[in-house]
DRENVEX-903037 format. One line per 2 residues: number of its first residue (from 1); for each residue z, y, x of C-alpha. Coordinates in nm, 2 decimals. Layout:
<recs>
NUM) Z Y X ~ ...
</recs>
This chain:
<recs>
1) -0.02 -0.01 0.00 ~ -0.08 0.34 0.13
3) 0.18 0.57 0.26 ~ 0.28 0.88 0.02
5) 0.16 1.18 0.10 ~ 0.36 1.51 0.18
7) 0.15 1.63 -0.11 ~ 0.20 1.32 -0.35
9) 0.60 1.28 -0.28 ~ 0.62 1.68 -0.39
11) 0.43 1.61 -0.71 ~ 0.65 1.30 -0.80
13) 0.94 1.50 -0.71 ~ 0.83 1.77 -0.94
15) 0.74 1.51 -1.24 ~ 1.10 1.30 -1.20
17) 1.29 1.63 -1.22 ~ 1.21 1.97 -1.24
19) 1.34 2.21 -0.94 ~ 1.53 2.40 -1.26
21) 1.79 2.12 -1.33 ~ 1.86 2.03 -0.94
23) 2.21 2.25 -0.95 ~ 2.40 1.97 -1.08
25) 2.28 1.71 -0.83 ~ 2.30 1.99 -0.58
27) 2.66 2.07 -0.64 ~ 2.77 1.70 -0.65
29) 2.61 1.62 -0.31 ~ 2.75 1.95 -0.15
31) 3.12 1.84 -0.33 ~ 3.12 1.51 -0.13
33) 3.07 1.66 0.22 ~ 2.76 1.51 0.35
35) 2.44 1.62 0.38 ~ 2.20 1.70 0.15
37) 1.93 1.43 0.02 ~ 1.56 1.55 0.10
39) 1.47 1.53 -0.22 ~ 1.73 1.75 -0.35
41) 1.61 1.99 -0.04 ~ 1.27 1.99 -0.18
43) 1.34 2.09 -0.53 ~ 1.61 2.33 -0.45
45) 1.34 2.56 -0.36 ~ 1.28 2.65 -0.73
47) 1.68 2.86 -0.69 ~ 1.53 3.06 -0.36
49) 1.68 2.75 -0.07 ~ 1.60 2.67 0.24
51) 1.76 2.48 0.51 ~ 1.81 2.70 0.81
53) 1.63 2.61 1.18 ~ 1.89 2.42 1.36
55) 1.93 2.57 1.77 ~ 2.13 2.30 2.03
57) 2.45 2.53 2.02 ~ 2.51 2.58 1.65
59) 2.78 2.44 1.48 ~ 2.79 2.10 1.32
61) 2.67 2.09 0.95 ~ 2.34 2.21 0.73
63) 2.31 2.58 0.68 ~ 2.06 2.73 0.38
65) 1.90 3.02 0.38 ~ 1.98 3.20 0.02
67) 1.69 3.42 -0.13 ~ 1.82 3.63 -0.45
69) 1.58 3.76 -0.65 ~ 1.52 4.16 -0.76
71) 1.35 4.23 -1.08 ~ 1.14 4.52 -0.97
73) 1.28 4.51 -0.66 ~ 1.62 4.71 -0.81
75) 1.99 4.63 -0.76 ~ 2.26 4.87 -0.83
77) 2.52 5.02 -0.59 ~ 2.78 4.82 -0.75
79) 2.57 4.48 -0.74 ~ 2.46 4.59 -0.42
81) 2.82 4.61 -0.26 ~ 2.90 4.27 -0.42
83) 2.63 4.10 -0.26 ~ 2.77 4.22 0.07
85) 3.12 4.10 0.01 ~ 2.93 3.76 -0.05
87) 2.75 3.79 0.29 ~ 3.08 3.85 0.44
89) 3.27 3.58 0.29 ~ 2.94 3.30 0.27
91) 2.67 3.42 0.49 ~ 2.82 3.55 0.82
93) 2.73 3.89 0.72 ~ 2.38 3.84 0.71
95) 2.15 4.07 0.47 ~ 1.80 4.07 0.51
97) 1.50 4.22 0.30 ~ 1.20 4.07 0.22
99) 0.83 4.20 0.18 ~ 0.85 4.04 -0.22
101) 1.13 4.28 -0.27 ~ 1.42 4.00 -0.28
103) 1.73 3.97 -0.04 ~ 1.78 3.66 0.20
105) 2.15 3.57 0.33 ~ 2.17 3.30 0.64
107) 2.43 3.04 0.75 ~ 2.54 2.97 0.35
109) 2.72 2.62 0.35 ~ 2.60 2.38 0.05
111) 2.98 2.34 0.00 ~ 2.99 2.74 -0.08
113) 2.66 2.75 -0.31 ~ 2.85 2.70 -0.64
115) 3.11 2.93 -0.57 ~ 2.81 3.15 -0.44
117) 2.60 3.08 -0.77 ~ 2.90 3.18 -0.97
119) 2.94 3.52 -0.80 ~ 2.57 3.60 -0.84
121) 2.58 3.50 -1.24 ~ 2.88 3.75 -1.26
123) 2.73 4.06 -1.12 ~ 2.41 3.99 -1.31
125) 2.17 3.83 -1.01 ~ 2.01 3.53 -0.97
127) 1.82 3.30 -0.67 ~ 1.62 3.10 -0.98
129) 1.19 3.09 -0.90 ~ 1.27 3.29 -0.59
131) 1.07 3.02 -0.44 ~ 0.94 2.69 -0.51
133) 0.59 2.62 -0.69 ~ 0.61 2.89 -0.96
135) 0.57 3.23 -1.04 ~ 0.75 3.40 -0.75
137) 0.88 3.75 -0.75 ~ 0.65 4.00 -0.93
139) 0.61 4.28 -0.66 ~ 0.53 4.65 -0.80
141) 0.62 5.00 -0.67 ~ 0.96 5.05 -0.58
143) 0.91 5.41 -0.73 ~ 0.77 5.29 -1.07
145) 0.95 5.53 -1.33 ~ 1.06 5.74 -1.08
147) 0.77 5.91 -0.90 ~ 0.64 6.22 -1.05
149) 0.27 6.15 -0.95 ~ 0.28 5.80 -1.09
151) -0.03 5.65 -1.33 ~ 0.18 5.45 -1.54
153) 0.56 5.32 -1.54 ~ 0.52 4.93 -1.48
155) 0.90 4.83 -1.51 ~ 0.86 4.72 -1.91
157) 0.52 4.50 -1.83 ~ 0.72 4.35 -1.48
159) 1.01 4.28 -1.67 ~ 0.81 4.09 -1.95
161) 0.61 3.87 -1.65 ~ 0.98 3.80 -1.53
163) 1.12 3.68 -1.85 ~ 0.78 3.51 -1.94
165) 0.73 3.33 -1.63 ~ 1.13 3.25 -1.60
167) 1.14 3.11 -1.99 ~ 0.76 2.87 -1.95
169) 0.81 2.54 -1.85 ~ 0.49 2.46 -1.88
171) 0.48 2.66 -1.57 ~ 0.71 2.59 -1.40
173) 0.53 2.29 -1.17 ~ 0.21 2.46 -1.02
175) 0.02 2.29 -0.73 ~ 0.17 2.58 -0.52
177) 0.33 2.87 -0.54 ~ 0.16 3.19 -0.71
179) 0.23 3.60 -0.64 ~ 0.15 3.85 -0.90
181) 0.17 4.23 -0.83 ~ 0.17 4.54 -1.10
183) 0.12 4.86 -0.94 ~ 0.06 5.25 -1.16
185) 0.11 5.40 -0.79 ~ -0.13 5.66 -0.71
187) -0.03 5.51 -0.32 ~ -0.16 5.14 -0.40
189) 0.17 5.02 -0.25 ~ 0.17 4.66 -0.32
191) -0.10 4.51 -0.14 ~ -0.29 4.40 -0.40
193) -0.53 4.27 -0.17 ~ -0.35 3.95 -0.03
195) -0.21 3.86 -0.40 ~ -0.31 3.58 -0.57
197) -0.34 3.76 -0.91 ~ -0.35 4.17 -0.93
199) -0.29 4.48 -1.17 ~ -0.41 4.79 -1.07
201) -0.40 5.13 -1.23 ~ -0.68 5.33 -1.31
203) -0.76 5.60 -1.51 ~ -1.03 5.58 -1.81
205) -1.13 5.82 -2.03 ~ -0.72 5.95 -2.08
207) -0.59 5.67 -2.06 ~ -0.50 5.42 -1.77
209) -0.59 5.04 -1.78 ~ -0.53 4.78 -1.49
211) -0.84 4.68 -1.25 ~ -0.77 4.28 -1.21
213) -0.81 4.11 -0.85 ~ -0.77 3.75 -0.80
215) -0.74 3.47 -0.52 ~ -0.57 3.66 -0.20
217) -0.38 3.51 0.02 ~ -0.29 3.51 0.41
219) -0.22 3.13 0.54 ~ -0.49 2.85 0.52
221) -0.82 2.96 0.39 ~ -0.75 3.32 0.37
223) -0.95 3.58 0.17 ~ -0.90 3.91 0.05
225) -0.85 3.91 -0.32 ~ -1.19 3.92 -0.52
227) -1.24 4.21 -0.79 ~ -1.27 4.05 -1.13
229) -1.51 4.33 -1.23 ~ -1.27 4.34 -1.52
231) -0.98 4.54 -1.67 ~ -0.76 4.50 -1.96
233) -0.45 4.72 -2.07 ~ -0.14 4.72 -2.06
235) -0.02 4.53 -2.35 ~ -0.29 4.28 -2.22
237) -0.15 4.21 -1.87 ~ 0.09 3.91 -2.02
239) -0.16 3.72 -2.17 ~ -0.39 3.77 -1.85
241) -0.13 3.66 -1.63 ~ -0.03 3.39 -1.85
243) -0.44 3.29 -1.86 ~ -0.43 3.26 -1.50
245) -0.14 3.06 -1.42 ~ -0.26 2.81 -1.69
247) -0.59 2.79 -1.51 ~ -0.43 2.74 -1.20
249) -0.19 2.49 -1.32 ~ -0.49 2.27 -1.52
251) -0.71 2.30 -1.19 ~ -0.56 2.39 -0.88
253) -0.53 2.11 -0.61 ~ -0.24 1.90 -0.65
255) -0.38 1.64 -0.35 ~ -0.36 1.85 -0.06
257) -0.06 2.12 -0.02 ~ -0.31 2.34 0.25
259) -0.54 2.39 -0.01 ~ -0.38 2.42 -0.34
261) -0.33 2.79 -0.37 ~ -0.55 2.99 -0.61
263) -0.79 3.12 -0.41 ~ -0.87 2.75 -0.30
265) -0.94 2.70 -0.67 ~ -1.17 3.03 -0.69
267) -1.35 2.93 -0.36 ~ -1.44 2.61 -0.53
269) -1.54 2.72 -0.88 ~ -1.71 3.03 -0.73
271) -1.59 3.38 -0.90 ~ -1.82 3.41 -1.20
273) -1.74 3.02 -1.30 ~ -1.31 3.15 -1.22
275) -1.43 3.46 -1.44 ~ -1.57 3.26 -1.74
277) -1.30 3.05 -1.77 ~ -1.07 3.31 -1.78
279) -1.20 3.46 -2.06 ~ -1.26 3.21 -2.29
281) -0.87 3.15 -2.29 ~ -0.80 3.50 -2.38
283) -0.85 3.62 -2.73 ~ -0.95 3.96 -2.62
285) -1.23 4.11 -2.46 ~ -1.15 4.22 -2.14
287) -1.29 4.58 -2.00 ~ -1.51 4.68 -1.75
289) -1.50 5.00 -1.54 ~ -1.50 5.15 -1.16
291) -1.28 5.03 -0.88 ~ -0.94 5.23 -0.83
293) -0.97 5.49 -0.56 ~ -0.74 5.39 -0.32
295) -0.51 5.58 -0.05 ~ -0.69 5.54 0.30
297) -0.58 5.28 0.51 ~ -0.23 5.33 0.66
299) -0.11 5.61 0.45 ~ 0.02 5.43 0.15
301) 0.42 5.47 0.23 ~ 0.73 5.61 0.04
303) 0.94 5.70 0.35 ~ 1.11 6.06 0.32
305) 1.21 6.24 0.00 ~ 0.93 6.22 -0.30
307) 0.99 6.43 -0.66 ~ 1.07 6.24 -0.97
309) 1.02 6.31 -1.30 ~ 1.32 6.54 -1.35
311) 1.31 6.87 -1.16 ~ 1.67 6.89 -1.02
313) 1.63 6.49 -0.87 ~ 1.44 6.34 -0.61
315) 1.43 5.95 -0.43 ~ 1.41 5.90 -0.06
317) 1.26 5.62 0.06 ~ 1.44 5.49 0.38
319) 1.26 5.24 0.67 ~ 1.49 4.99 0.80
321) 1.45 4.77 1.10 ~ 1.19 4.50 0.98
323) 1.46 4.45 0.68 ~ 1.77 4.32 0.91
325) 2.07 4.55 0.78 ~ 2.35 4.33 0.80
327) 2.65 4.30 0.54 ~ 2.84 4.62 0.72
329) 2.56 4.88 0.75 ~ 2.50 4.77 0.31
331) 2.86 4.84 0.28 ~ 2.86 5.18 0.51
333) 2.51 5.27 0.26 ~ 2.70 5.15 -0.08
335) 2.98 5.40 0.07 ~ 2.77 5.70 0.10
337) 2.57 5.61 -0.19 ~ 2.92 5.66 -0.44
339) 3.00 5.99 -0.24 ~ 2.67 6.12 -0.29
341) 2.64 5.95 -0.66 ~ 2.34 5.73 -0.61
343) 2.36 5.44 -0.82 ~ 2.01 5.29 -0.78
345) 1.84 5.13 -0.48 ~ 1.49 4.97 -0.52
347) 1.37 4.76 -0.20 ~ 0.98 4.79 -0.12
349) 0.70 4.49 0.00 ~ 0.75 4.65 0.34
351) 1.13 4.56 0.38 ~ 1.24 4.89 0.29
353) 1.49 5.09 0.08 ~ 1.41 5.37 -0.22
355) 1.75 5.55 -0.32 ~ 1.64 5.70 -0.68
357) 1.79 5.98 -0.89 ~ 1.93 6.17 -0.57
359) 2.02 6.49 -0.66 ~ 1.83 6.79 -0.46
361) 2.13 6.97 -0.35 ~ 2.29 6.66 -0.21
363) 1.96 6.56 -0.01 ~ 2.05 6.70 0.36
365) 2.38 6.53 0.31 ~ 2.24 6.22 0.24
367) 1.96 6.21 0.47 ~ 2.21 6.30 0.72
369) 2.42 6.00 0.63 ~ 2.10 5.79 0.61
371) 2.03 5.88 0.98 ~ 2.41 5.82 1.08
373) 2.34 5.43 0.97 ~ 2.07 5.40 1.21
375) 1.79 5.43 0.97 ~ 1.49 5.64 0.94
377) 1.36 5.89 0.66 ~ 1.08 6.00 0.85
379) 0.94 5.68 1.08 ~ 0.70 5.80 1.39
381) 0.36 5.69 1.34 ~ 0.44 5.38 1.57
383) 0.70 5.24 1.35 ~ 0.54 5.35 1.01
385) 0.40 5.00 0.90 ~ 0.58 4.76 1.14
387) 0.73 4.46 0.97 ~ 0.89 4.11 1.08
389) 0.93 3.73 0.95 ~ 1.22 3.57 0.95
391) 1.17 3.45 1.28 ~ 1.31 3.16 1.52
393) 1.65 3.24 1.47 ~ 1.67 3.11 1.10
395) 1.33 2.98 1.00 ~ 1.23 2.59 1.11
397) 0.87 2.69 1.13 ~ 0.91 2.98 1.41
399) 0.84 2.93 1.73 ~ 0.93 3.31 1.84
401) 1.18 3.56 1.79 ~ 1.08 3.86 1.54
403) 1.36 4.10 1.43 ~ 1.56 4.17 1.77
405) 1.22 4.15 1.95 ~ 1.04 4.38 1.70
407) 1.29 4.67 1.71 ~ 1.29 4.64 2.09
409) 0.93 4.66 2.10 ~ 0.88 4.95 1.93
411) 1.15 5.13 2.12 ~ 0.95 5.07 2.42
413) 0.63 5.21 2.28 ~ 0.80 5.53 2.10
415) 0.96 5.60 2.44 ~ 0.64 5.54 2.64
417) 0.40 5.74 2.36 ~ 0.60 6.04 2.22
419) 0.30 6.22 2.12 ~ 0.16 5.93 1.94
421) -0.01 6.07 1.60 ~ -0.22 5.80 1.45
423) -0.04 5.59 1.19 ~ -0.06 5.17 1.35
425) 0.02 4.86 1.13 ~ 0.25 4.65 1.37
427) 0.35 4.30 1.23 ~ 0.51 3.99 1.40
429) 0.55 3.66 1.29 ~ 0.71 3.36 1.45
431) 0.50 3.14 1.35 ~ 0.07 3.14 1.22
433) 0.23 3.11 0.81 ~ 0.16 3.49 0.84
435) 0.48 3.57 0.64 ~ 0.50 3.94 0.79
437) 0.13 3.98 0.71 ~ -0.01 4.02 1.11
439) -0.35 3.89 0.97 ~ -0.40 4.29 0.83
441) -0.25 4.46 1.06 ~ -0.37 4.65 1.32
443) -0.17 4.48 1.57 ~ -0.05 4.09 1.46
445) 0.13 3.89 1.67 ~ 0.19 3.55 1.60
447) 0.47 3.29 1.73 ~ 0.33 3.04 1.95
449) 0.45 2.82 2.25 ~ 0.34 2.88 2.59
451) 0.31 2.69 2.88 ~ 0.50 2.84 3.17
453) 0.44 2.74 3.59 ~ 0.77 2.57 3.56
455) 0.58 2.32 3.34 ~ 0.86 2.40 3.03
457) 0.70 2.56 2.69 ~ 0.83 2.88 2.64
459) 0.81 3.10 2.30 ~ 0.51 3.37 2.31
461) 0.29 3.51 2.10 ~ -0.11 3.53 1.97
463) -0.28 3.83 1.98 ~ -0.44 3.98 1.69
465) -0.64 4.32 1.63 ~ -0.81 4.51 1.41
467) -0.72 4.45 1.08 ~ -0.68 4.62 0.75
469) -0.61 4.65 0.41 ~ -0.84 4.93 0.19
471) -0.94 4.79 -0.11 ~ -1.32 4.60 -0.03
473) -1.32 4.79 0.32 ~ -1.04 4.54 0.44
475) -1.08 4.29 0.74 ~ -0.90 4.04 0.87
477) -0.74 4.08 1.21 ~ -0.90 3.84 1.51
479) -0.73 3.66 1.75 ~ -0.83 3.83 2.11
481) -0.75 3.47 2.28 ~ -0.48 3.62 2.44
483) -0.14 3.46 2.47 ~ 0.18 3.62 2.63
485) 0.48 3.48 2.65 ~ 0.75 3.77 2.51
487) 0.83 3.93 2.81 ~ 0.48 4.04 2.89
489) 0.40 4.16 2.52 ~ 0.51 4.56 2.55
491) 0.32 4.58 2.87 ~ 0.01 4.49 2.74
493) 0.06 4.69 2.42 ~ 0.12 4.95 2.66
495) -0.18 4.90 2.80 ~ -0.40 4.88 2.52
497) -0.25 5.17 2.36 ~ -0.36 5.41 2.69
499) -0.68 5.30 2.64 ~ -0.69 5.38 2.27
501) -0.50 5.71 2.33
</recs>
């Protein structure tokens, strides 16, 4: 009898028990003190849980990454304070931000999960469907509902989508993960070009419609999302999302997980066949229209102050160090928010933060307080679009360190080129999965192992250059064939920028 493939095993596990029903088994195994079983480890992803990378000097036992899903990227000051305390109690003060507007804690022991989940439920937060073969957290503009220049407040649509897919058991078992983004933002900050399904607001005849794109993604068989050359009304976003998800559920590849994303289905069918299949599932006719006029590449961001719908209030965008905060910095931020009467925070798709409803007369004090936390409200052009994935410290797939490496690299480049003017996109990924989006960056660093002169393998990076996101003018970064050990990357980039400057 042929050995069960990875895809066959995952499909069998999902048929035998939904990942959303795994918690009783998970808690029982954790209470018994042993390691979690392989089946439980695969199913628990539906609750945003992954086993953490083990290093030789780590304490014995299993440790988990816990991903907390934030609808619309939003978290209140009170919730933020509680999560920081949970991080100290269960996660060794770890606190990272992700590109899908989630929070990640590390070093969580299986035995602490039941208590941690109970605390999260009490404060109105969840990890449910933050991972797994399902619709992930819906990405949206973090300034939605607050930015004075937005085209459409998408918060009700995002809430509707999250609730629909959370409750729809028929769409829990998808072939692979499914990523949706919705934006009414004039800066087009959601990176719609690399989403499975995206809705981008476009003015039309005095109203707003949503331009549709499908099939984006950056891992195997990567491609930019294709415009369907169709649009929908705001009240049709849910129906379109449901229909696309059902097409993916019914026809996506379940035999090969490397070819199981929506883009692979579209590559097999062709865009015209996919569009026809979608329209046949809808009880209304999709509109046609012109593509959105996109913000020029390199400029879409929300850093610094921006006007809100209320004349006496504003928002404030904050650049973090690749999303790495830590519980102590978060607690200090919570204290500052309390002192300045700020109640809401939004996470961004670039691992950063927005403070909302800031009283304008308090803005100077808020900015001063943010800078005292070693965070930035006006990041320089070399740092402006920098991102880094979880990396070697925690991720099982990573081959190279990322977040601290990126910060040290940026500090060196900023010191070397203090007068640099052109916004630069730098993305550092610990492995070829590319979670930090290195394949669409001006400079992408992708973790690899390199044979040192001594014969041992050391961490390093493949160099990718020339990527960008700009609608139909997007292009992938190209691997230039150079592989460098970690300690040689800074010197190489200094020489590269010297030539460009």
